[in-house]
N, C-alpha and C positions, 0 to 999 in steps of 0.2 A: 545581269546576275543569272546564274544558271539555276533552272528550275529543279526543285528536289522533290522526291517522292517518299512518302511515309509507307514503310514496308513492314510487313508481319511474316516471320519464319516459323512454321509450325513443325515440331520435331527438331527443336534447336539443340538439344542436348545429345542428339544422336551423331553418328559418325558423318553422316552426309550433311545434316544441319549445321554442325560446327564447321565443316568445310565450306558450305555454301556462304556463311557469314565471313569467313577468312577470305574468300575470292571477292565478295562484295567491296571489302576494304581494299584488296590488292588492285582490283580493277577501277577504283575510284569510283564506284557507282554513286550516282547522285542520291544518296539516302538522306532524308530528312530525319524523321523520328524512326528508330528501329525497335519493333515489338518482338521479343523472343518468346515463343509459347511451347508448352509441352504439357504432358499429363501431370496430375497431382503429385505423382512420385517424384518428378524431375523439378517441379516448380521450386523456386528458392536457389537454385544453382546460378552461376553467372558465367557468361561467355564473353571473352575480350573482344572489343571493337573500337577501333580508333583511339586507343590509349586509355579506354574506359572498360569497366567490367559491367556489362548490361545483365540486369537481373532477369531470369527466366520466370514467366507468370503462367498460371493455368490457362489453358485454351478454352475451357468450359466458360470462364467468366468474361471473355474477350469481347469487346465490341468492334465488330469489323468496319464499322462506319469511320473508325479513326485512321484507316489506312487505304491506299489506292492499289496495292499490289501485295498478294499473298503467295508464299511459297509453301507448298504441302510436301514437307520431307519426311513424313511419318508413314504408318502403314495404310492400306486400302480402307479398313474400317474408319480411321480418323478423317480420311478425305471424304468418305460418303456421308459421315456425320455432320461435317462443318462446311463442306463446299457449298451447299445451298445457302447457308447463312452469309457466306462471303460474297456470293454472287447476288443476293437480295440487296446487299449493301453497296452494290456497284463496283466490287473489287475486281481487278484483273487477277486471274488465278493461274498459276503454273503447278501442275501436279506431278510428282515424281513416283507415284505409287502404282500407276497403271489402273486405277479403280474406275475412271470416268470413261463412258463410251466414246468411241471415236467421232461419232457425229456431234457431239457435245464439246470434246476437248481433243482435237487432233494431235496425233503423234509428230512431233518435229525436231529434226536435228539441223541446225542452221547450215552445216556444209552440205547437207543433202536435199532438203526441200523447204528452205526458208520461205519461198514464195506463198506456201499455204497461209502464212500469217497475213497476207494482203487481203484475203477473203474473208476474214474473221470481223464480227461484229462486237461492238462493247455491250456488256463487260467481257473482255477477252478471256477465254478459257483454252488453256493449251496443255498438252502432256509431253513431259520429258521421258522417252522410253528407257527401258531398263539398260544398265551400262553396257551389256554385251551387244544389244541391238544397236545402241548408239555407235560403239566402236566399229561394228561391221557395216553400218551405214555410211560412216565417214569413209571407209576404205573402198566400198562397193560402188558408192555413188559416181566418181569419176570414171569408173569402168563401164557404166550402163550404156553410154552411147558408142563405146568402143568394142564391146564384146557382145555376143549373143549368148546371154546367160540363160541356160535352160534349167539348171538345178544347182543348189548351194547345199554343201554338206559341212556341218560345223560341229567341232568338239570343244566346249567351251569349259575350260579349267578355271573355276571361279574361287577367288579369295574368300576366306570366311567372313571377311567384312561386309559382304553382301547380305548377310544374316544379321548385321547388327554388332552392337558393342558387346553383348553377352557372348556371342560366338567367338569374337576375338579374345575375350578373357579366358574362354573355355580352351582354346588352342594353346594359349600361353600357359595355363595350368597343367594341361595334359603334357605339354613339352617338358615343363619343369620336373613333373613326377617321374616321367620316363628317364630323363638324364641324371635323376637323383636316385634311380633304382628303387621307386616306391611303386605300391600296387596302384594301378589305374583304374579308376571309376568314372566311366563317362556319365556326363550330366546333361548338357545342352545337345550334344550329338548322341545318337543311339549306339555308337561303338567308337573305337579309337580313331581319333582324327589326326593327332599328331604322327608324323612320319608315314602317313597312310593316304590313300585315295579312295573316295567314296563314289560309288557309281552313280548316284543320284542326289539331287538337291531338292528336298521336299518329298511328299508323298506322291506316288504315281497314280493315275486314274486307272479305269478298267482296262484301257489299251495300253497301259504301261508308260504313259507320257505324264511328266510332271507339269504343274501349273507355270513354272518358269520356262519350261521348254516351249509350252504352247504359246505363251506371251511374247517370247523371243520370235517366233515364227509370224505371229500376227503383226508385230510391231515393225519387223524388218520388211515385210511386204508393204505395210502402209506407207513407211518413210521413203522407201524406194519407189512407191508407186506402181509396184508390180504385183497386182492382186493374185494372179494366177502362177507366181513363181513357186516352184517346187523346192522346199526347204526341209532338210533333215537335221535335227539338233540333238544332241546329247550334252547335258550339263553335268559336269563331274566337280565334286567339291575336293579342292586341292588344299594341302596343309601350308597355306600361304596367307599372311595376315592381310596385305593390301596388293591389289594389281592382278588383273585377269590375263590369261594366256589362252589364245584360240587358235586352233588349227582349222583351216578353211580351204575346201576343195570345191572348184566351180567345174561344172560340166558345160561345155560350150557347143555351140552349133558349128564351129570350124576350128582350125588349128590356131593356136594361140601365138601371137606376136609378142614375144617377151619384151623386146625393146620398146615398142609402143605401150605396153602396160607400165613399164617402168617410167617412161616419160609422163604418162597420166599421173601416176602416183607421186612423182616428184613435183608436179605442177599444182597438185591439189592442195588446199587447205586443211590444216589439221592433221597431216601426216608427216611422218619422218620416216624415210625408206633407209634400211640398213643395206649397204652394199654386199654383193655376193662374196661368200667366203667368211662372213660374219653374221651374227643374228641378235635380235634385242632379248632381253629378259624383263619380266615384271619388275622384280626387285632392283636389278642393276641398271635399268634404264627408264621404265615408265613411270614408277612411283614418284608422285610430286610433280609430273610434267603435264603439259596442256596439249599433247599431241598423242596420236595412235601410232606407234612403232610398228613397222611392217618389214619382215625379213623372209628369207628362204623363198623367193619368188621363183617358181619353176613349173615346168610343164610335167605332165604325168610321165611315169616310167615308161609306158608303152603306149599312151594315149596322147597325141599331140593337141587334142581338143579338150584337154584337161588342165586347169591352173590351180596350183597349190600355193598357199601362202601361210606364214606364222605372224600372228598379231600379238602384240602385249600393250596393255593399256591400264592405266590407274582407274579402277573402277569407281571409287568414290570421288576422285577429283574430275578427271576427264568425263567419265562416262555418266555422271550423275550431277554433281555440283555445278561444274563449269558449264555443261550444256544448258542447265536451268538458268544460269546467269546471263548466257548469250542470248537466250530467248527473251529475258527480260529486257536486255539492251536493245533489241529489235522492237519490243512491244511498247516501250516507253515513248517512243517517237509518235505513236498514236495517242498517248495520254496527255501530251502538252496542250 
């Protein structure tokens, strides 16, 4: 008889939480009892799982000794509030908020640095990085040993779902108002989001960098195990519901061998490379898929030591929920 594990999902009514529950079912994860938890405002809702509707309960009242594994799919404040209780109860913890320090819960992407899990002690604590960092790590990991990567420049065009269900509703509302020639009054965003691009996601610090941009730099260095790697990031809010699109430029120490790069990408797990002459899009290719799509692989216009790529990935599914479930699949081997 296959052993099962009692699991809690915190943030179960959010876009990532609901997708996480869906993937647990799709992957036939050995779930015993599933506890869905959220804030008092969301308690009482239900989420489908294996032919039944599972009722969502308040996280404040939950006894973590009832479960062996907890997914934190809410915000950083929730993780900081309840992670100590989960750990004290002996639960394995997978955090998607980025709230926990690296020495407590290392950032892991299975395609890039799964070996980090081997050195953990119970109760396991692991962080699943931001969706953009996860997508970049999947693509750059197979190139680490092939290329002398000296600098990474990234422009991340992010879907509004990165900011939750309220942002998705706001984009839909703005779009409907504009299409129906009604006056637009921004609410969630500070200006028009529909049919527009916003040059930052979140508030910048004194140096002009947002928390998400700094998080992406920190996480990518950690997952690639390249702490001195120079990384430049600009996060742009795109008028897209789901699916991130990233332009990536690598500055290398020598001229790039494109054929070798393409072979490495084709052989790597979690990647679908689109042949020259075509390119992937978030909406047309990546949304709902379990891979990162890569296209427009090319050298620089006048610099043979420059490698440029275009990435498209489902931020909620591949970048967040699936990565967390893949981590759980690796960790439960140590819970048996």
